[in-house]
Structure formats: structure tokens, C-alpha cells
C-alpha positions as a printed Julia matrix, in Angstrom:
465×3 Matrix{Float64}:
 -37.01   -4.21   -9.1
 -35.83   -2.71  -12.53
 -34.27   -6.34  -12.84
 -31.75   -6.0   -10.1
 -31.05   -9.44   -8.46
 -31.99  -10.0    -4.78
 -28.09  -10.48   -4.5
 -26.93   -7.36   -6.5
 -29.27   -5.57   -3.6
 -27.66   -7.46   -0.67
 -24.51   -6.14   -2.29
 -25.45   -2.57   -2.9
 -26.87   -2.56    0.83
 -23.29   -4.04    2.45
 -21.4    -1.45    0.15
 -23.48    1.42    1.23
 -23.6     0.5     4.92
 -20.27   -0.26    5.58
 -18.98    3.06    3.41
 -20.84    5.39    6.03
 -19.31    3.2     8.32
 -15.69    3.12    7.8
 -15.32    6.42    7.6
 -16.3     7.27   11.36
 -14.02    4.46   12.87
 -10.89    5.88   10.4
 -11.6     9.0    11.88
 -12.2     7.79   15.39
  -8.68    5.6    15.44
  -6.42    9.02   14.44
  -8.35   11.05   16.63
  -8.36    9.31   19.96
  -4.29    8.91   19.62
  -4.44   12.61   18.43
  -6.22   13.45   21.74
  -3.83   10.92   23.47
  -0.81   12.87   22.01
  -2.5    16.65   23.25
  -2.54   15.4    26.66
   0.24   13.71   27.15
   2.03   17.06   25.82
  -0.17   19.15   28.2
   1.26   17.16   31.14
   4.72   17.5    30.23
   5.56   20.71   29.05
   2.48   22.67   31.22
   1.54   24.47   28.55
  -2.67   25.22   28.45
  -2.68   25.59   24.59
  -2.55   21.72   24.64
  -5.2    21.01   26.59
  -7.28   23.8    25.29
  -7.47   22.17   21.78
  -7.46   18.68   23.56
 -11.12   19.9    24.81
 -11.94   21.39   21.39
 -11.18   18.23   19.56
 -12.73   15.77   22.21
 -16.48   16.66   21.75
 -15.98   16.1    17.93
 -14.43   12.73   18.98
 -17.75   12.23   21.6
 -19.77   12.74   18.62
 -18.03   11.16   15.68
 -17.65    7.74   17.95
 -20.97    7.96   18.66
 -21.96    7.66   15.14
 -19.39    4.99   14.3
 -20.9     2.68   17.0
 -24.04    2.55   15.82
 -23.64    2.54   11.87
 -21.28   -0.95   12.88
 -24.19   -2.15   14.66
 -26.77   -1.49   12.0
 -24.0    -3.26    9.58
 -23.19   -6.31   11.68
 -27.13   -6.89   11.6
 -26.79   -7.36    7.73
 -24.7   -11.04    8.64
 -28.29  -12.31    9.68
 -30.59  -10.84    7.41
 -28.91  -10.71    4.09
 -25.85  -13.24    4.55
 -27.04  -16.41    6.69
 -25.12  -18.55    4.44
 -22.12  -16.47    5.2
 -22.74  -16.49    9.2
 -23.64  -20.19    8.89
 -20.03  -21.51    7.23
 -18.06  -18.92    8.7
 -19.6   -18.26   11.89
 -16.99  -20.55   13.75
 -14.73  -18.63   13.0
 -16.1   -15.36   12.38
 -18.16  -15.51   15.45
 -15.44  -15.61   18.47
 -12.97  -12.47   16.73
 -15.96  -10.71   16.32
 -16.32  -10.95   20.01
 -12.87  -10.6    20.8
 -13.07   -7.47   19.31
 -16.48   -6.44   21.73
 -14.7    -7.65   24.61
 -11.26   -6.37   24.31
 -11.61   -2.81   22.23
 -15.53   -1.87   23.16
 -15.45   -2.31   26.08
 -12.12   -0.59   26.52
 -13.57    2.38   24.68
 -16.51    2.71   26.15
 -15.52    2.31   29.87
 -13.1     5.02   29.69
 -14.84    7.28   27.18
 -16.85    9.29   29.52
 -13.93    9.77   32.28
 -12.44   10.64   29.55
 -15.05   13.15   28.4
 -16.91   14.06   31.74
 -14.14   13.12   34.69
 -10.95   15.49   34.17
 -11.77   17.87   37.52
 -13.13   14.32   39.63
 -10.0    11.71   38.9
  -6.95   14.12   37.96
  -4.88   14.81   35.6
  -2.78   11.43   35.26
  -6.05    9.14   35.55
  -7.49   11.35   33.31
  -4.94   11.01   30.88
  -4.86    7.16   31.5
  -8.42    7.55   30.56
  -7.61    9.41   27.37
  -4.86    6.56   26.68
  -7.09    3.2    27.25
  -9.69    4.96   25.01
  -6.79    5.24   22.42
  -5.8     1.6    22.87
  -9.64    0.88   22.66
  -9.4     2.07   19.01
  -6.95    0.58   18.16
  -7.6    -2.84   19.45
 -11.18   -2.72   17.84
  -9.49   -1.78   14.02
  -6.86   -5.15   15.22
  -9.75   -7.5    15.43
 -11.95   -5.97   12.28
  -8.85   -6.26   10.2
  -7.76   -9.64   11.67
 -11.74  -10.87   10.61
 -11.23   -8.95    7.05
  -8.27  -10.26    6.17
  -9.07  -13.67    6.65
 -11.43  -13.52    4.17
  -9.02  -12.42    1.6
  -6.31  -14.72    2.48
  -7.87  -17.87    4.56
  -5.66  -19.85    6.47
  -5.69  -21.87   10.13
  -8.9   -23.45    9.23
 -10.44  -26.64    8.32
 -13.93  -27.72    6.53
 -16.47  -30.06    8.33
 -18.62  -32.25    6.69
 -21.27  -29.6     7.09
 -19.04  -27.12    4.6
 -18.56  -24.71    7.9
 -15.31  -23.2     8.59
 -13.44  -24.4    11.68
 -10.83  -22.98   13.57
  -7.79  -25.27   13.8
  -4.8   -22.91   14.5
  -5.89  -19.54   16.07
  -2.81  -18.24   15.83
  -2.53  -18.67   12.01
  -6.41  -17.54   11.42
  -5.96  -13.95   13.52
  -2.6   -13.44   11.78
  -3.24  -14.75    8.34
  -0.58  -13.69    5.34
  -2.52  -10.38    4.6
  -3.34   -9.24    8.03
  -0.11   -7.34    9.33
   0.34   -5.68    6.03
  -3.09   -4.4     5.9
  -3.25   -3.8     9.67
  -0.71   -1.36    9.06
  -2.04    0.65    6.09
  -5.0     0.91    7.28
  -4.14    2.75   10.79
  -1.56    4.98    9.25
  -4.65    5.73    6.67
  -6.61    7.16    9.8
  -3.63    9.03   11.05
  -3.41   10.26    7.6
  -6.91   11.18    7.28
  -7.52   12.46   11.27
  -4.43   14.68   10.24
  -5.6    16.69    7.24
  -9.12   17.04    8.55
  -7.19   18.72   12.1
  -4.69   20.11    9.31
  -8.12   21.61    7.43
  -9.75   22.98   10.42
  -6.4    24.36   11.51
  -5.86   26.28    8.3
  -9.69   27.69    8.13
  -9.02   29.38   11.42
  -5.68   30.68   10.38
  -6.96   32.12    7.52
  -9.57   34.17    9.8
  -6.82   35.24   12.43
  -3.22   33.82   11.69
  -2.41   34.97   15.53
  -4.62   32.21   17.15
  -2.08   29.84   19.32
  -4.54   27.12   19.19
  -4.84   26.96   15.56
  -1.75   27.09   14.71
  -0.69   23.92   16.98
  -3.14   22.24   15.08
  -1.79   23.07   11.98
   1.92   22.77   13.0
   0.88   19.44   14.29
  -1.15   17.59   11.47
   1.39   19.32    9.04
   4.42   17.3    10.95
   2.38   13.94   10.46
   1.51   14.47    6.53
   4.94   15.02    6.21
   5.7    12.12    7.91
   3.19    9.48    7.51
   2.58    9.9     4.32
   5.91    8.52    2.83
   5.44    5.8     5.19
   1.94    4.74    4.6
   3.46    4.5     0.51
   5.86    2.07    1.62
   3.16    0.31    3.82
   0.82    0.31    0.53
   3.52   -0.84   -1.54
   4.28   -3.51    1.09
   0.52   -4.84    0.79
   1.0    -4.66   -3.22
   3.29   -7.28   -3.17
   1.26   -9.62   -0.64
  -1.36   -9.14   -2.61
   0.25   -9.93   -5.89
   1.56  -13.17   -4.1
  -1.78  -14.15   -2.91
  -4.4   -12.6    -5.05
  -2.77  -11.65   -8.71
  -5.78  -11.28  -10.16
  -6.75   -8.6    -8.29
  -3.43   -6.94   -9.15
  -3.94   -7.53  -12.98
  -7.74   -5.79  -12.8
  -5.6    -3.22  -10.85
  -3.45   -2.77  -13.13
  -5.34   -2.91  -16.02
  -3.91   -6.16  -17.7
  -5.37   -8.91  -19.28
  -2.51  -10.77  -21.22
   0.91  -12.03  -18.87
   3.41   -9.72  -19.77
   7.28   -9.59  -19.19
   8.62   -5.66  -18.45
   4.88   -4.77  -18.17
   4.08   -0.88  -17.92
   2.48    1.17  -14.94
  -1.01    1.94  -16.26
  -1.8     5.77  -15.25
  -5.18    5.96  -17.04
  -6.9     3.55  -19.53
 -10.59    2.11  -19.86
 -10.61   -2.07  -19.25
 -13.16   -3.53  -21.15
 -13.67   -7.28  -19.82
 -16.01   -7.61  -22.87
 -13.23   -7.14  -25.52
 -10.78   -7.99  -22.79
  -8.72   -4.85  -23.76
  -7.56   -1.83  -22.24
  -8.7     1.09  -23.7
  -7.04    4.47  -24.5
  -4.16    3.67  -22.16
  -1.52    5.87  -20.97
   1.39    4.12  -19.76
   4.88    4.47  -18.55
   7.43    1.6   -20.3
   8.56   -1.4   -17.56
   7.87    0.6   -14.31
   4.72   -1.43  -13.57
   6.78   -4.73  -13.63
   9.87   -2.37  -11.07
   7.08   -1.8    -8.85
   5.08   -4.57   -8.54
   8.56   -7.15   -8.59
  11.14   -5.01   -7.86
  12.84   -5.98  -11.41
  12.53   -4.43  -14.74
  11.85   -7.8   -16.7
   9.4    -9.21  -13.99
   6.57  -11.19  -15.37
   2.73  -10.02  -14.36
  -0.35  -12.61  -14.82
  -2.98  -10.99  -16.92
  -6.53  -11.59  -16.32
  -6.5   -14.09  -19.88
  -4.74  -16.48  -16.79
  -7.8   -16.78  -15.06
 -10.84  -18.11  -15.37
 -13.42  -15.47  -16.54
 -16.27  -16.35  -14.42
 -13.73  -15.04  -11.49
 -12.82  -11.94  -12.56
 -14.19   -8.97  -10.49
 -14.98   -5.94  -11.41
 -12.21   -4.31  -13.49
 -13.33   -1.13  -14.2
 -14.61   -0.3   -10.81
 -11.24   -1.17   -8.59
  -9.12   -0.1   -11.97
 -10.27    3.62  -10.88
 -10.63    3.21   -7.21
  -7.21    2.05   -6.86
  -6.22    5.39   -8.79
  -7.98    7.82   -7.22
  -6.82    6.06   -4.16
  -3.19    6.89   -4.76
  -3.97   10.26   -6.41
  -4.98   11.6    -2.79
  -2.06    9.99   -1.61
   0.18   11.74   -3.75
  -1.83   15.0    -3.47
  -1.61   14.76    0.45
   2.53   13.93   -0.07
   2.45   17.42   -2.05
   1.02   19.44    0.47
   3.46   17.59    3.5
   6.73   18.49    1.64
   5.23   22.19    0.97
   4.03   22.77    4.41
   8.07   21.03    5.25
   9.53   23.6     2.96
   7.66   26.64    4.51
   8.15   25.25    7.84
  12.3    25.25    7.86
  11.62   29.05    5.8
   9.42   30.26    9.0
   6.67   30.98    7.25
   4.25   27.86    8.01
   1.92   30.37    9.38
   2.05   33.04    6.86
   1.57   31.51    3.5
  -2.29   31.96    2.57
  -2.15   29.42   -0.33
  -1.07   26.55    2.08
  -3.22   27.17    4.06
  -6.29   26.93    1.25
  -5.3    24.03    0.42
  -4.93   22.4     3.44
  -8.6    23.11    3.68
  -9.13   21.56   -0.01
  -7.39   18.42    1.09
  -9.21   18.33    4.46
 -11.86   15.33    3.25
  -8.89   13.57    1.42
  -7.93   10.68    3.48
 -11.88    9.86    3.86
 -11.61    9.9     0.07
  -8.29    7.32   -0.05
  -9.91    5.51    2.86
 -13.84    4.72    0.93
 -11.41    4.2    -2.24
  -8.85    1.72   -0.7
 -11.92   -0.26    0.67
 -13.42   -0.54   -3.17
 -10.27   -1.5    -4.26
  -9.84   -4.1    -1.52
 -13.48   -5.35   -1.15
 -14.29   -5.29   -5.04
 -11.07   -7.21   -5.51
 -12.0   -10.06   -3.85
 -15.27  -10.47   -5.83
 -16.6   -13.08   -6.75
 -15.65  -14.83   -3.59
 -16.41  -14.17    0.09
 -13.76  -15.71    1.84
 -11.11  -15.91   -1.05
 -10.88  -18.86   -3.15
 -13.8   -21.14   -1.08
 -16.77  -19.32   -0.73
 -18.25  -17.34   -3.33
 -20.81  -14.09   -2.88
 -23.46  -16.16   -4.76
 -23.6   -18.43   -2.6
 -23.15  -17.0     0.31
 -26.4   -14.92    0.64
 -29.71  -15.5     2.77
 -32.87  -17.02    0.28
 -35.01  -13.61   -0.05
 -36.39  -12.24   -2.71
 -35.54   -8.44   -4.73
 -38.8    -6.85   -3.01
 -37.36   -7.49    0.76
 -33.51   -6.41    0.13
 -34.62   -3.57   -2.13
 -37.54   -2.08    0.82
 -34.52   -2.57    2.87
 -32.21   -0.13    1.25
 -34.25    1.98    0.31
 -35.05    2.68    4.18
 -31.41    2.39    4.8
 -30.44    5.54    2.09
 -33.34    7.5     3.92
 -32.44    7.0     7.53
 -28.57    7.04    7.05
 -28.61   10.99    5.27
 -30.77   12.19    7.64
 -29.32   10.95   10.86
 -25.6    10.83    9.84
 -25.52   13.83    7.6
 -27.62   15.36   10.4
 -24.42   14.49   12.64
 -22.01   14.9    10.05
 -23.5    18.88    9.67
 -23.14   19.25   13.52
 -19.63   17.74   13.46
 -18.52   20.76   10.84
 -20.45   23.67   12.55
 -18.45   22.13   15.94
 -15.31   22.56   13.38
 -16.35   26.12   12.01
 -16.38   27.29   15.87
 -12.76   28.82   16.28
 -10.52   27.27   19.06
 -11.07   29.21   22.03
  -7.81   30.77   23.77
  -8.37   30.75   27.48
  -8.45   28.4    30.85
 -12.34   27.23   30.37
 -13.4    23.79   31.25
 -14.44   20.84   29.03
 -17.99   21.86   29.46
 -17.46   25.68   28.72
 -15.61   24.44   25.63
 -18.63   22.05   24.66
 -21.43   24.84   25.17
 -19.37   27.58   23.26
 -18.8    24.84   20.22
 -22.27   24.1    19.87
 -24.02   27.36   20.59
 -25.56   26.06   23.4
 -26.77   28.77   26.38
 -28.91   29.01   29.22
 -29.64   27.29   32.47
 -27.11   24.24   33.86
 -27.29   21.22   31.62
 -26.97   17.72   32.44
 -23.36   18.61   30.83
 -22.48   20.79   33.97
 -24.16   18.35   36.66
 -21.61   15.53   35.31
 -19.02   18.25   35.55
 -19.14   19.44   38.53
């Protein structure tokens, strides 16, 4: 198939499915916590505005959560179809961790999701709030276990390798809390919160541009901009700490990200350039002297290794991760600017009166998703050519399939994913385009109005009454 190997097609298929999948959990993690905060503030302040905004977003959460579950299940099947050798060798470690994720996270989410969506009139406000908290906790537990699995693949510890070449857990604590896990978990959760904040902020700003007196839209926008202003700087600090951890455990990845081919003392910060692995040069580079060493070693004269310090067969796709990292950072800078802009307008008591700020918030709405995708590309492509860093190569992990078989399933995934999830995203955008209604309606009425449903009583009516 166009001289592309089965291995390349398998990698493309996994990259395609995980790219679709990651945007939904990133949104669900942040939105579940946002819903919990809204309901908690409603109980505390007795202001119906919080519950009206809660009812508006919980329908959108349900749609996104469902698509995240479906895309995650499909992605997991590929471990058995396209990566059976990896599954066999890493199964004693990966299998239990994935099982813990199902038992402690998915069961918690699924068990309380129905109560959160339809049980408010049946169980009372405090028990309903508890259900919302459990759904939010479930999303965080899910992130915990998935990041533990992925981080172990980046920095494997706590295992031994038996005679059959399998990775067998030796010290479970060291497997779970491997060297990169704390940094990556914090970075990912903060990324999820920022992703959600900018979506909520974009929706609030969109409706403020139509009616700046809509108090529900004002609440969305205000809470989102607080999150943007406070969490974006914290995320940058967390990203810096993860960078230092990566430098310690995966220096070749850092060399590729920075575009350094030779060891350099007092390394510059490379803003832009074109990495060329064939010639071993960074072409047309724009640099700030010594700033790279200051950021990565916290000294002006720190030494950084270049890619030439490592065997060429161990180099990652330098061009890809060089640019994905810069796009991620660029999105972070834009989010910081919008957050600080909103903070200035808030202190001037003009948060809702600046149409350019609202337009900027709408434009930056997808920035979190772009940053998350580029961050995962940097992390996963930067780990190559290894599935388990330094121990098991990607080429040794694939199933013995031919290109036609893998290519056929890849094409099927492309068609089905764009159809199914494209429809789901369109429906979520349609819900967001409906103005946040002001009134004392229940969640069923809110859902029906937001989705344009009318007519006879539905299953939702019977569930909620």
C-alpha cells in the first residue's frame, strides 16, 4: 500500500484513534470538576444561576463522556490486534493497571452518572451533589491509572524480565509511581482543566456578544477566565518541571525538541528552525543566546546533549516533535495572554464590556485541544523508536500482520470515526450554540430546549419524574 509497511500503518492507526480519543477525556475531566464546583456553589449560595449553568453543561458532558468511552474501548482493542507482541511482553504490568482503571474509575463514573443526569428530584440535593463528586473523582482516577501506564512505558521501573522476555512486576509502588508519573499526571490534569475552561469561556463569550446581560453567560465567562488567569501560569511551572524530568530520563527527546544535534554549553533557546536529520543540522534557526540552558538546567552555562550523542537508529522524528512542542507552547502563551487580559478587565470592572476580549475568548476556545494533541504528539513521538523506553522497540512490538490488513482497518476507522464522532461533535456544538436559558426549569426541559426536542413526553421525562 504505497510502499508503507504494516508497522507504519499500525502506528498511523493508533495515532489516529488516540488523537480522537484524547480530546474527549481531556474535556470530560475538566467539565466533571466544573459541574461539581457549580453544584457545590449552588448548595452554598442558594443562587439558582449556578444550577441553571450546571443543567446547561451536564448535557454536553454526557455526550462527550459517551464518545470518550466508545473511542477508548476501540483504541484498547488495538493492543490485541496490531500490538500483540507488546501485549504479551508487557501484559503482566499493563493488564492489572488497566483493570484497576476500570474497577476504580469507570465503575465509579458509570455507577453515579445516571444519578447525576436524572436523579436530582429523586435523591435530594446533597446526595445528588455526592453523585456529581463521584463522577468527577472517577474521571481523575481514570487519568491517574492511564497516566501511570503511559508513564511506565516512558520511564519503566519496578519490574524484572523473565526468561520468556516478559516484564513482570517486582515492586508495584515503583511501577505505579515511576519517575515521570507525578509530573505527567499533574501536567495532564491541569491541561484538562484549561481545555475545559477555554471551551466554557468561549461559549460564555459567544453568548455575551449577543446579550451581555445574560447572567448565566456572565457566570460561565467569569469562572472560565478566573481559571485561565490562575491555572495557566501554574501549568507553565508544571511543564517546566516535566521538562527537567524528561531531560534526566530521556535526554534524546529533549535534544530533538530543542533541535540540538551537537553537545552545547550555554545552549540558546531555539524559537524556530527546520531540523534536518539527514545533514544533522538545524536550518534557518532563530535563537535567543543561553536561554535554553537557563530553562533546562537553571544555569547560564549548563551543557545539553545533542542528538549526535546517541545512536542514529535511536533518534525520534525530530521535525515532528520540534514543531509539535512549539505549537503546544504557543497555545499556552496565547492562553496566558487572554487570562491576563481578562484579569486586567476584571479589575477595571469591564470584564463583560470588552467585545474584543469576548471575541478573543471565542477564537481561543479550541486552543486547549490543540495544546493537548501537540503535547501527546511530543511525548509519544519523542519516545520512538521504543514502546517501552530503552527496553522494547516499536518494531519488535507489532503483530505479524501484512499491510493490506492493517491498511483496510485504518481506512475503516477513518470513515467510521469521522462519521460517528463528527456527528457527535456537531451535536455538542449545536448544544453550545443555544443560549443558556434563565429560569427555573429542570434538567429534562433544559436538555429538550437545548437540543431542539419538542413533542410528546420522552424517556427522559419518565426517568426524571
